[in-house]
C-alpha positions in Angstrom: -36.6 37.9 -10.1 -36.6 34.5 -8.3 -36.5 31.4 -10.5 -37.7 28.0 -9.3 -37.2 24.9 -11.5 -39.4 21.8 -10.7 -39.5 18.3 -12.0 -43.3 18.0 -11.6 -46.2 20.0 -10.2 -49.9 20.0 -10.7 -49.8 23.4 -12.5 -47.1 26.1 -12.5 -49.8 28.7 -12.0 -51.3 26.9 -9.0 -47.8 26.4 -7.5 -47.2 30.1 -7.6 -50.6 30.8 -5.9 -49.4 28.7 -3.0 -46.2 30.6 -2.4 -45.9 32.9 0.6 -44.6 36.4 0.3 -44.7 39.0 -2.5 -41.5 38.3 -4.5 -41.7 38.3 -8.3 -41.1 34.7 -9.3 -40.8 32.5 -12.3 -41.4 28.7 -12.0 -40.8 26.0 -14.6 -41.7 22.4 -14.6 -40.6 19.4 -16.6 -44.2 18.2 -16.6 -47.6 19.2 -15.1 -50.1 16.7 -13.8 -53.1 19.1 -14.0 -52.1 21.7 -16.6 -54.7 24.5 -17.0 -55.8 26.2 -20.2 -58.3 29.1 -20.7 -61.9 28.8 -19.7 -61.2 25.8 -17.4 -59.8 23.5 -20.1 -57.1 21.0 -19.4 -53.7 21.5 -21.0 -51.6 18.7 -22.3 -48.3 18.8 -20.4 -46.1 15.8 -21.4 -42.4 15.7 -21.0 -40.5 17.7 -23.6 -42.6 20.9 -23.4 -41.7 24.1 -21.6 -44.2 24.8 -18.8 -43.5 28.1 -17.2 -45.4 30.7 -15.1 -44.3 34.2 -14.1 -45.8 36.0 -11.1 -45.5 39.7 -10.6 -46.7 42.1 -8.0 -47.7 45.7 -8.8 -48.3 49.0 -7.1 -50.8 51.4 -8.7 -51.3 49.4 -11.9 -54.7 50.2 -13.3 -56.9 47.3 -14.3 -57.6 49.2 -17.5 -54.0 48.6 -18.5 -54.3 44.8 -18.2 -53.6 44.2 -21.9 -50.0 45.1 -21.2 -49.6 41.8 -19.3 -50.8 39.9 -22.3 -48.6 41.9 -24.7 -45.5 41.2 -22.6 -46.2 37.5 -22.4 -47.2 36.8 -26.0 -44.4 38.9 -27.5 -41.9 37.1 -25.2 -43.1 33.8 -26.6 -42.8 35.1 -30.2 -39.3 36.4 -29.5 -38.2 33.1 -28.1 -39.5 31.2 -31.1 -37.8 33.6 -33.5 -34.5 33.1 -31.7 -34.7 29.5 -32.7 -35.7 30.2 -36.3 -39.5 29.7 -36.0 -41.9 32.3 -37.5 -44.9 32.8 -35.2 -48.3 34.5 -35.5 -50.5 35.8 -32.6 -54.1 34.8 -32.7 -55.9 37.4 -30.7 -55.9 37.5 -27.9 -53.3 35.2 -26.4 -52.6 32.2 -28.6 -49.3 31.8 -30.6 -49.6 29.9 -33.8 -47.1 28.5 -36.4 -48.5 27.6 -39.8 -52.0 27.9 -38.4 -51.5 25.5 -35.5 -51.1 26.4 -31.9 -47.6 26.2 -30.5 -48.2 28.0 -27.2 -51.2 28.7 -25.0 -51.2 31.4 -22.3 -53.3 31.6 -19.1 -53.4 34.9 -17.3 -54.9 35.1 -13.8 -55.0 38.5 -12.2 -55.8 39.5 -8.6 -57.4 42.9 -8.1 -57.4 45.5 -5.4 -60.2 48.0 -6.2 -59.5 49.4 -9.7 -55.9 48.1 -9.7 -54.2 44.8 -10.5 -52.3 43.7 -7.4 -50.8 40.5 -8.8 -50.6 38.7 -12.1 -49.7 35.1 -12.8 -49.1 34.2 -16.4 -48.8 30.6 -17.4 -47.3 29.5 -20.7 -47.0 26.1 -22.3 -44.7 26.0 -25.3 -44.6 22.8 -27.3 -40.9 22.2 -27.8 -40.1 18.5 -28.1 -43.2 17.0 -26.6 -45.4 14.5 -28.5 -48.9 15.9 -28.9 -52.0 13.8 -28.4 -53.4 12.4 -31.6 -56.6 14.5 -31.2 -54.6 17.7 -31.3 -52.5 16.9 -34.4 -54.6 19.1 -36.7 -54.7 22.1 -34.4 -51.4 22.0 -32.5 -47.7 21.8 -33.4 -44.3 21.6 -31.7 -41.0 23.3 -32.4 -39.6 19.9 -33.1 -42.2 19.2 -35.7 -41.8 22.6 -37.4 -38.0 22.4 -37.5 -37.6 18.6 -38.0 -35.2 18.3 -35.1 -35.1 18.2 -31.3 -34.2 21.4 -29.3 -32.1 21.8 -26.2 -35.0 22.4 -23.7 -32.8 24.2 -21.2 -31.6 26.6 -23.9 -35.2 27.3 -24.9 -36.0 27.9 -21.2 -33.1 30.2 -20.7 -34.0 32.3 -23.8 -37.6 32.5 -22.7 -36.9 33.5 -19.1 -34.7 36.3 -20.5 -37.6 37.4 -22.9 -40.1 37.4 -20.0 -38.0 40.0 -18.2 -38.3 42.5 -21.0 -41.1 45.1 -21.7 -42.9 45.2 -25.0 -45.5 47.5 -26.6 -48.8 47.0 -28.4 -46.9 47.9 -31.6 -44.6 44.9 -30.9 -47.6 42.7 -30.4 -49.2 43.8 -33.7 -46.1 42.9 -35.6 -47.1 39.3 -35.1 -50.7 39.8 -36.3 -50.7 38.6 -39.9 -54.4 38.7 -40.5 -55.4 42.4 -40.4 -57.5 43.1 -43.5 -58.7 39.5 -43.7 -62.0 37.8 -42.8 -62.1 36.1 -39.4 -64.7 34.1 -37.6 -65.9 35.2 -34.2 -67.8 33.1 -31.7 -69.9 34.3 -28.8 -72.2 32.4 -26.5 -75.2 33.3 -28.7 -73.8 33.5 -32.3 -71.1 32.9 -34.8 -70.3 35.5 -37.4 -67.6 36.7 -39.8 -66.0 40.1 -40.0 -63.0 41.8 -41.4 -60.2 42.4 -38.8 -58.9 45.9 -38.9 -56.8 46.7 -35.8 -56.3 46.1 -32.1 -56.6 49.0 -29.7 -54.1 49.9 -27.0 -56.6 48.4 -24.5 -56.6 45.1 -26.4 -60.0 45.4 -28.1 -60.3 43.9 -31.6 -61.6 46.4 -34.2 -63.6 44.7 -37.0 -65.8 45.7 -39.8 -69.1 43.7 -39.6 -71.4 44.3 -42.5 -70.1 47.8 -43.1 -70.1 48.8 -39.4 -66.8 49.3 -37.5 -67.1 47.9 -34.0 -64.7 47.1 -31.1 -65.0 43.8 -29.2 -63.5 42.4 -26.1 -61.7 39.0 -25.8 -63.9 38.3 -22.8 -66.9 38.5 -25.1 -65.8 36.4 -28.1 -63.2 33.9 -29.3 -61.6 34.2 -32.7 -60.8 31.7 -35.4 -58.6 32.5 -38.4 
């Protein structure tokens, strides 16, 4: 896999979209000037964080298996954090938390050809040594804050690049779900409700018990709060 290391770019995802050819590629940046989060949100990308995107091309990869892309990226982040002594939790579908605060966000952008995924670009921003904006202090955290020390950013990058080139399973993903059996809050465009989280299917749907009825929901339909 080709690896490109940049000082600065607008967004590592956008950089990959501009590349010619169809070579699997990882790009990293010291900083982003227009980092992107999910649902069009901006993403704080100050010096000291790890900003990285991986682009893969596929042949005959059914769109119904798209959750596999999320599994591989989220578990890779968790494995990287564990390597450096940090204990993560996954908040379905694609946020990684430590002690209830977000340490990594993931943005997945897929390109489709009929019923198949032709290309995926997965962007990850891991808070390593970067100072977080004051308005995020209650909801986000860095590796430095958790451990009380600075980390070698190049070492974190190297470990994560190695993790990104491994394949993981839904069972691996669920090992980082610490909230099965607990009440969670779910938000849709029209309502907010609580339910008991039970499981996650192989397709990535969240199984919950809502008022005695077991239902499956898609991450495209709701967002979850623990």
